[in-house]
MARMARMAR-240727 format. One line per 5 residues: number of its first residue (from 1); their letters; for each residue x, y, z of N, C-alpha, C, CB. Coordinates in steps of 0.2 Angstrom, whole numbers. Glycine has a CB too. Example, Ala and Ser with C-alpha at 12.3 -4.5 7.8 and 13.67 -1.06 7.14 Angstrom:
2
1) AS) 66/-28/39/62/-22/39/66/-16/39/57/-22/45 | 64/-11/35/68/-5/36/64/0/39/70/-3/29
***
This chain:
268
1) MKLMW) 6/-7/-1/-1/1/-2/6/4/-2/-9/5/7 | 10/5/4/16/12/4/17/15/-2/24/9/6 | 19/8/-6/21/10/-13/18/14/-19/22/4/-15 | 11/11/-16/5/14/-20/5/19/-21/0/13/-19 | 4/22/-14/2/29/-10/8/35/-12/2/29/-2
6) QNTLI) 16/32/-11/21/36/-15/19/36/-24/28/32/-13 | 18/31/-25/16/32/-33/11/37/-37/13/26/-35 | 8/37/-33/0/38/-32/0/48/-30/-4/32/-23 | 4/50/-26/6/56/-22/7/60/-31/15/55/-15 | 11/57/-36/14/61/-40/7/63/-46/20/58/-43
11) LTSLL) 3/61/-44/-4/63/-48/-6/63/-47/-7/61/-52 | -10/64/-41/-12/68/-36/-16/75/-41/-6/69/-30 | -13/79/-41/-16/85/-41/-17/85/-48/-13/90/-39 | -13/83/-54/-16/82/-59/-22/79/-62/-12/79/-61 | -22/76/-58/-28/71/-60/-37/74/-57/-26/62/-55
16) ATSHL) -31/78/-49/-39/80/-47/-39/85/-52/-40/84/-39 | -37/90/-55/-37/96/-57/-42/91/-66/-26/101/-58 | -39/90/-66/-41/87/-74/-49/83/-77/-35/81/-76 | -49/81/-70/-59/78/-70/-62/82/-65/-61/69/-66 | -60/86/-62/-65/90/-60/-71/90/-61/-64/95/-61
21) SQAEE) -70/92/-67/-76/95/-72/-82/87/-73/-71/97/-83 | -80/83/-74/-82/78/-76/-84/75/-67/-76/73/-82 | -82/76/-62/-84/73/-55/-90/72/-54/-82/77/-50 | -93/67/-52/-101/68/-50/-102/73/-44/-105/60/-48 | -106/77/-43/-108/81/-38/-110/76/-30/-115/84/-42
26) LTAKQ) -108/79/-25/-108/80/-18/-118/83/-17/-100/86/-16 | -120/77/-16/-128/76/-14/-127/71/-8/-134/73/-21 | -131/74/-3/-136/72/0/-142/69/-2/-137/75/2 | -144/61/-2/-151/61/-4/-156/60/4/-153/53/-9 | -152/63/10/-157/63/16/-154/64/21/-160/56/17
31) YADFD) -158/66/28/-155/71/32/-151/76/29/-153/68/38 | -153/80/24/-149/86/18/-149/91/20/-151/87/11 | -155/93/29/-155/101/31/-148/101/34/-161/104/38 | -141/103/32/-135/105/36/-133/108/32/-132/101/38 | -130/116/34/-128/122/33/-116/122/33/-133/127/38
36) RYVLA) -118/116/34/-109/116/33/-106/109/34/-104/121/39 | -101/108/31/-96/101/32/-89/103/36/-93/97/23 | -87/101/36/-80/99/42/-74/96/38/-81/92/50 | -69/100/34/-65/94/30/-59/95/34/-63/95/21 | -59/90/37/-51/88/42/-49/86/36/-49/82/50
41) LSWQT) -41/91/39/-34/86/35/-29/86/41/-29/91/28 | -27/80/39/-20/81/45/-14/82/40/-18/72/52 | -8/83/46/-3/88/45/2/79/48/-3/98/52 | 2/76/40/3/68/42/13/65/48/3/64/32 | 13/70/47/22/67/52/19/72/59/32/72/46
46) GFCQS) 19/76/60/13/78/63/9/71/69/9/79/56 | 4/71/65/-2/63/68/4/59/69/-10/58/62 | 10/55/67/15/49/65/16/53/74/23/48/56 | 21/58/75/24/60/80/20/57/87/24/67/79 | 13/62/86/6/60/90/9/55/92/-1/59/88
51) MHERN) 7/50/87/5/40/90/12/39/91/1/33/82 | 17/42/91/22/37/93/23/39/101/29/38/89 | 23/46/101/25/50/108/19/47/116/22/61/107 | 13/48/112/6/44/117/8/33/116/-5/47/112 | 11/31/116/14/26/114/7/22/110/18/22/122
56) RNEPA) 3/27/106/-3/22/103/0/17/98/-10/26/99 | -4/13/94/-1/7/90/-2/11/83/-7/0/90 | 7/12/82/8/17/78/5/12/72/16/21/78 | 1/16/65/-3/12/59/4/11/55/-10/19/54 | 2/8/51/5/5/45/11/12/42/-2/1/39
61) ECKTQ) 5/16/39/8/20/35/12/25/43/2/23/29 | 11/24/46/18/30/52/25/24/50/16/32/67 | 23/20/51/30/15/52/33/16/47/30/6/54 | 31/17/40/32/15/34/34/22/30/25/10/30 | 31/27/34/32/34/31/39/38/31/28/38/34
66) QEQND) 41/40/25/48/43/23/48/51/17/51/37/18 | 54/54/16/53/59/15/49/59/6/61/63/17 | 49/65/6/46/66/0/47/74/-4/39/64/0 | 48/74/-10/51/79/-11/47/87/-11/55/78/-17 | 42/82/-13/35/89/-12/31/89/-5/27/88/-18
71) KRTFL) 33/95/-2/33/90/5/24/94/8/44/93/12 | 21/99/2/13/98/3/10/91/3/8/102/-2 | 14/86/2/11/81/1/9/77/9/17/77/-3 | 12/80/14/12/80/21/7/81/23/15/83/25 | 2/85/19/-6/88/19/-12/81/17/-6/95/11
76) TVHGL) -16/78/21/-17/73/21/-25/75/25/-12/68/23 | -30/69/21/-35/71/23/-36/66/28/-39/71/18 | -41/67/33/-45/63/39/-51/60/37/-47/68/46 | -55/66/35/-63/66/34/-66/73/30/-69/65/43 | -71/70/29/-77/77/27/-82/73/31/-81/78/18
81) WPGLP) -84/82/38/-91/78/41/-95/87/40/-90/73/52 | -101/80/37/-106/88/38/-109/89/46/-116/86/32 | -113/91/45/-113/96/47/-118/93/53/-113/101/43 | -122/95/60/-130/92/61/-135/95/59/-133/92/68 | -139/88/54/-144/93/51/-151/94/54/-146/89/44
86) KSVAA) -153/98/54/-159/101/58/-164/97/59/-161/107/56 | -165/91/54/-171/87/55/-171/82/62/-170/81/48 | -163/81/61/-162/77/66/-161/80/73/-157/72/65 | -159/85/76/-157/91/78/-165/93/82/-153/96/71 | -168/90/82/-175/91/81/-178/86/85/-178/92/74
91) RGVDE) -174/81/87/-176/75/87/-171/75/95/-173/69/81 | -169/80/97/-165/82/103/-158/81/104/-168/79/107 | -154/78/98/-148/78/94/-143/85/95/-151/78/87 | -137/87/101/-135/92/101/-129/91/95/-133/93/109 | -124/95/96/-118/94/89/-111/90/93/-115/104/84
96) KRWMR) -111/93/99/-107/84/103/-107/79/102/-107/82/109 | -115/76/103/-118/70/100/-118/69/93/-124/70/103 | -117/71/89/-117/73/83/-112/71/81/-119/78/81 | -107/76/84/-98/74/82/-97/68/86/-91/81/84 | -98/65/92/-98/61/92/-100/52/89/-99/64/93
101) YGCST) -106/53/87/-109/48/84/-109/47/78/-114/47/85 | -112/52/73/-112/54/68/-118/50/64/-105/54/65 | -118/46/59/-123/41/57/-126/35/62/-118/39/51 | -123/34/70/-124/27/72/-131/33/78/-114/22/78 | -131/39/78/-132/44/83/-141/41/85/-130/55/79
106) RPVPN) -144/40/92/-150/40/91/-152/45/93/-152/36/93 | -161/47/92/-164/41/90/-163/40/81/-173/41/94 | -159/46/79/-157/45/71/-153/49/69/-163/46/66 | -150/47/65/-150/39/60/-152/32/65/-142/38/56 | -150/31/70/-148/25/73/-146/19/65/-155/24/79
111) MAEAR) -139/20/63/-134/16/58/-132/12/64/-128/21/52 | -130/6/63/-125/2/69/-119/8/68/-123/-8/67 | -115/8/72/-109/10/75/-104/8/71/-108/8/82 | -100/12/68/-89/11/68/-89/14/74/-83/17/61 | -82/7/76/-77/11/81/-73/11/77/-75/9/87
116) GSQKC) -69/17/80/-62/16/80/-59/11/81/-60/19/82 | -56/9/86/-54/2/87/-53/-3/81/-59/-2/93 | -60/-3/79/-62/-9/72/-62/-7/66/-68/-12/72 | -60/-2/63/-61/2/57/-63/-3/52/-55/8/55 | -59/-9/51/-60/-14/45/-66/-19/45/-54/-18/45
121) QAPAP) -70/-17/52/-76/-23/53/-82/-18/49/-78/-26/62 | -79/-12/50/-86/-8/45/-87/-9/38/-85/0/45 | -93/-9/33/-93/-11/29/-90/-7/21/-98/-14/30 | -87/-10/18/-80/-6/12/-85/-1/6/-73/-14/5 | -84/3/7/-90/10/2/-86/5/-6/-85/25/2
126) ALSTD) -89/8/-10/-89/5/-16/-83/9/-20/-96/6/-20 | -81/10/-21/-74/12/-25/-74/12/-31/-69/9/-24 | -75/16/-38/-72/13/-42/-64/16/-41/-76/15/-49 | -60/11/-43/-53/11/-46/-50/16/-47/-52/9/-51 | -50/23/-51/-49/28/-51/-49/31/-46/-52/30/-54
131) IASKL) -55/32/-42/-56/33/-36/-52/33/-29/-59/30/-36 | -52/24/-30/-48/21/-26/-41/25/-28/-49/13/-25 | -38/25/-31/-30/26/-33/-29/33/-31/-27/24/-41 | -34/39/-33/-31/45/-31/-33/44/-21/-36/51/-36 | -39/42/-21/-40/42/-13/-35/41/-7/-44/37/-11
136) AGVMP) -30/33/-12/-22/32/-10/-18/38/-10/-19/27/-17 | -18/42/-15/-12/45/-13/-14/55/-10/-6/44/-20 | -20/54/-7/-22/60/2/-22/57/7/-28/64/3 | -26/49/7/-28/47/11/-22/39/15/-34/47/9 | -16/40/18/-14/37/19/-14/32/22/-12/39/19
141) GAGGQ) -21/33/27/-22/27/30/-31/22/27/-22/30/38 | -33/23/20/-37/20/15/-33/13/13/-38/25/7 | -37/9/17/-35/0/12/-31/-2/17/-28/1/3 | -28/-5/16/-24/-12/21/-25/-12/27/-16/-14/23 | -22/-11/32/-23/-14/40/-29/-10/40/-18/-11/48
146) SCLER) -28/0/41/-30/3/41/-37/5/42/-27/3/40 | -41/6/37/-45/5/33/-51/12/35/-47/-2/34 | -45/17/35/-49/24/37/-53/27/34/-45/27/38 | -54/23/26/-60/25/22/-64/20/24/-60/25/14 | -66/15/25/-72/12/29/-76/16/36/-68/5/32
151) YEFAK) -71/17/39/-74/20/46/-78/29/44/-65/22/53 | -72/31/40/-75/39/40/-81/36/34/-68/46/35 | -83/31/33/-90/34/28/-94/30/31/-91/34/19 | -93/25/35/-98/21/38/-100/27/48/-95/11/38 | -96/31/45/-98/35/52/-101/44/50/-90/36/57
156) HGACF) -98/44/43/-101/54/40/-105/52/33/-91/63/37 | -104/47/32/-106/48/24/-112/43/21/-99/46/19 | -114/36/28/-118/32/24/-126/34/22/-118/27/29 | -127/35/31/-133/40/33/-138/45/29/-129/44/36 | -132/47/24/-134/55/21/-137/51/13/-125/62/21
161) GFNPN) -136/44/12/-135/42/5/-131/44/0/-140/44/3 | -125/46/0/-118/51/-5/-117/44/-9/-108/54/1 | -114/45/-15/-111/41/-15/-104/41/-15/-113/39/-18 | -101/32/-15/-95/33/-10/-89/39/-18/-91/23/-6 | -90/37/-21/-85/41/-27/-85/49/-27/-86/39/-34
166) AYFGT) -92/52/-26/-96/58/-25/-92/59/-17/-106/58/-26 | -91/57/-12/-90/58/-6/-81/57/-4/-95/54/-3 | -79/55/-10/-70/52/-8/-68/57/-13/-67/44/-10 | -72/57/-18/-67/64/-24/-69/68/-21/-68/66/-34 | -72/73/-16/-72/79/-15/-66/81/-13/-78/80/-12
171) MVRLN) -66/73/-7/-60/76/-2/-53/75/-5/-60/71/6 | -53/70/-9/-45/74/-16/-45/79/-19/-44/71/-23 | -51/81/-21/-51/88/-23/-50/93/-20/-56/90/-25 | -52/94/-14/-53/98/-9/-47/100/-6/-57/97/-6 | -43/93/-5/-36/92/-3/-31/94/-8/-35/85/-2
176) NEFKQ) -31/94/-15/-28/97/-18/-28/104/-18/-29/95/-22 | -34/108/-18/-35/115/-21/-32/118/-14/-45/118/-24 | -32/115/-6/-25/119/-3/-21/117/-4/-24/119/4 | -16/111/-8/-10/110/-9/-6/115/-14/-10/103/-9 | -13/116/-20/-9/120/-23/-11/125/-21/-10/120/-29
181) SAFGD) -13/128/-15/-16/135/-14/-7/140/-12/-23/134/-6 | -7/147/-9/-3/149/-7/-2/146/0/-3/154/-8 | -6/144/3/-6/142/8/-2/138/10/-11/141/9 | -3/130/4/-1/125/1/8/126/0/-5/124/-4 | 9/131/-2/15/134/-3/19/136/5/14/139/-9
186) FLATN) 16/140/7/19/142/15/21/135/19/13/146/20 | 15/130/20/18/123/21/22/121/17/14/119/20 | 22/118/11/32/116/11/36/121/12/35/113/5 | 37/125/11/42/129/13/42/132/20/42/133/9 | 40/129/26/41/130/32/40/124/33/37/135/35
191) YGKVV) 43/118/29/43/112/36/47/110/37/41/106/36 | 47/108/44/52/107/47/52/113/53/59/107/42 | 50/117/52/52/123/54/45/125/59/53/129/47 | 49/130/62/44/133/67/40/138/66/47/135/73 | 32/140/67/27/146/64/24/148/69/21/144/60
196) TRKAF) 22/154/61/20/159/72/10/155/67/22/178/73 | 5/157/72/-1/157/72/-2/163/67/-3/158/80 | 3/166/68/-1/175/63/3/174/57/2/184/66 | 7/169/55/8/169/49/4/164/44/14/168/49 | 5/160/52/1/153/46/-7/155/44/-1/145/52
201) NKALE) -9/161/47/-16/164/46/-16/170/42/-18/166/53 | -11/171/40/-9/177/35/-8/172/28/-1/182/37 | -5/168/28/-5/163/20/-13/159/20/2/154/20 | -16/159/24/-23/159/21/-28/164/21/-27/154/24 | -28/169/25/-29/177/21/-27/176/15/-25/185/23
206) KSWGN) -23/176/12/-18/178/7/-23/171/1/-7/177/9 | -24/165/3/-28/162/-2/-34/164/-4/-28/156/1 | -38/164/2/-44/165/2/-51/170/7/-45/159/2 | -45/176/10/-46/180/12/-45/179/19/-52/181/9 | -51/183/24/-50/183/32/-54/177/33/-53/189/37
211) DAVKA) -60/178/27/-66/172/31/-62/165/30/-76/173/27 | -58/161/29/-54/156/28/-49/157/35/-51/157/21 | -49/164/37/-45/160/45/-52/159/51/-39/168/51 | -57/163/49/-60/164/56/-62/155/54/-68/172/57 | -61/150/48/-65/144/48/-62/138/51/-66/143/40
216) VKLTC) -56/141/53/-48/135/54/-48/135/64/-37/142/50 | -50/128/64/-47/125/68/-40/121/70/-51/122/68 | -35/122/73/-29/119/75/-29/114/80/-24/125/77 | -28/110/80/-25/104/85/-17/103/84/-29/94/84 | -15/107/89/-5/102/92/-7/99/99/6/110/95
221) NGNPA) -1/94/98/2/91/104/9/93/105/2/84/105 | 13/90/111/16/89/112/23/97/114/15/84/107 | 27/96/118/29/100/121/37/98/119/25/99/129 | 37/107/115/35/112/111/30/108/107/41/116/108 | 25/112/106/18/110/102/20/109/95/13/116/102
226) YLTEM) 18/105/93/17/103/84/9/99/81/24/94/83 | 8/106/74/2/105/72/0/95/71/1/109/65 | -4/94/71/-7/88/70/-16/87/66/-6/86/77 | -16/91/66/-27/93/62/-26/100/59/-35/94/68 | -32/102/55/-34/107/55/-39/104/50/-29/112/53
231) QISLT) -45/107/55/-54/106/55/-55/113/52/-58/105/62 | -56/112/44/-60/118/41/-65/116/40/-58/121/34 | -71/122/42/-76/123/41/-80/126/34/-77/125/46 | -84/122/31/-88/124/24/-93/125/23/-88/122/21 | -95/129/19/-103/130/18/-104/125/14/-106/137/15
236) AAKIN) -113/123/18/-111/115/15/-115/116/7/-115/106/21 | -119/126/5/-118/124/-2/-114/127/-8/-125/124/-3 | -109/127/-6/-103/131/-10/-101/122/-8/-96/141/-7 | -101/118/-9/-98/111/-7/-93/108/-16/-108/103/-3 | -96/109/-22/-97/106/-27/-94/112/-29/-104/102/-29
241) SPLNE) -92/118/-29/-87/124/-31/-82/123/-27/-89/131/-30 | -77/126/-31/-69/126/-31/-69/133/-25/-64/128/-42 | -66/132/-21/-64/136/-15/-62/142/-18/-58/132/-9 | -67/147/-12/-65/154/-16/-66/159/-7/-74/157/-24 | -71/162/-8/-72/166/-2/-77/166/3/-73/171/-5
246) SSFAT) -82/164/-3/-88/161/0/-89/155/2/-92/162/-4 | -83/150/2/-83/143/2/-82/143/9/-76/138/-3 | -81/147/16/-77/145/21/-84/146/26/-71/150/21 | -84/142/32/-90/144/38/-87/147/44/-93/138/40 | -90/150/47/-85/154/51/-86/150/58/-87/163/52
251) QRNPG) -82/147/65/-83/142/69/-78/147/74/-81/133/67 | -81/145/79/-81/149/87/-74/147/89/-88/146/95 | -72/141/87/-66/139/91/-61/136/88/-68/136/97 | -53/143/92/-50/140/85/-45/136/86/-48/146/81 | -46/132/92/-39/124/92/-36/127/99/-31/122/83
256) NCAKQ) -33/120/99/-29/122/104/-21/122/104/-30/119/108 | -18/124/96/-12/129/95/-9/135/97/-12/129/90 | -5/136/99/-6/143/104/0/149/99/-1/140/117 | 3/152/101/8/159/95/9/152/90/19/163/99 | 13/150/91/21/147/89/19/140/88/28/147/96
261) FRLDA) 19/135/83/22/129/83/25/126/76/17/124/86 | 27/120/78/31/118/73/27/114/69/36/114/76 | 29/112/59/25/112/56/31/104/54/22/119/50 | 31/98/59/34/92/60/37/89/53/30/88/64 | 42/89/55/46/82/49/46/78/47/50/79/47
266) VGY) 49/72/46/46/63/47/51/65/52/47/54/39 | 52/56/55/54/53/61/53/56/67/59/52/61 | 56/52/71/53/54/79/60/56/84/49/47/82
***
């Protein structure tokens, strides 16, 4: 799987762009009354560092992680999470409960729970060879022994009736747009370095305006701190359009990263 990941990384940005106009739009067939998505992107080296430091069971993609010439490679996909639908909230479900349980939330949607410790027991989404290949280039935990794509679709996608190819294809496209922006250049330039939150925000603003800054929640681990994940709030009505200033939805929580943090490099 790792070899496929490395080879696909070279092709992903070109393929994602060239097929953008042909890709099926992401459309919820039920519980469609939500106003935002959260795009969760990992800084993969930081994620692996955190797993190592906390003595967690390191996934295979961390054990075999290698340096890449294009440092934007390490901005990877965790998931794409629809916000709380109004029809589900009307049944007494709050945001905290929704984000914890997703499609298994009770009383609705009340689907089988996908457990993080048993990802490979979730049903495999029916992906085309093309989308599976592209996904492998941006989601290191897809397939193999990690089965992240199974878990993500079972928890955040299945209850909406999403076409799996549209769901994961949207993640590939959005990840590529972040990488190909001035913000992506900032990440690559500062790979392995300590950056300020001010400079980080400035790169976001340069790419998509101030609303993008307000839409991002950062997660850091360690002391000194290093980045592990960013969660970007996106307007649901704009999810099938290229990213622009109107794509972003403000969220209140900027995360736990302080005034400065490291964009961690490969290795412990």
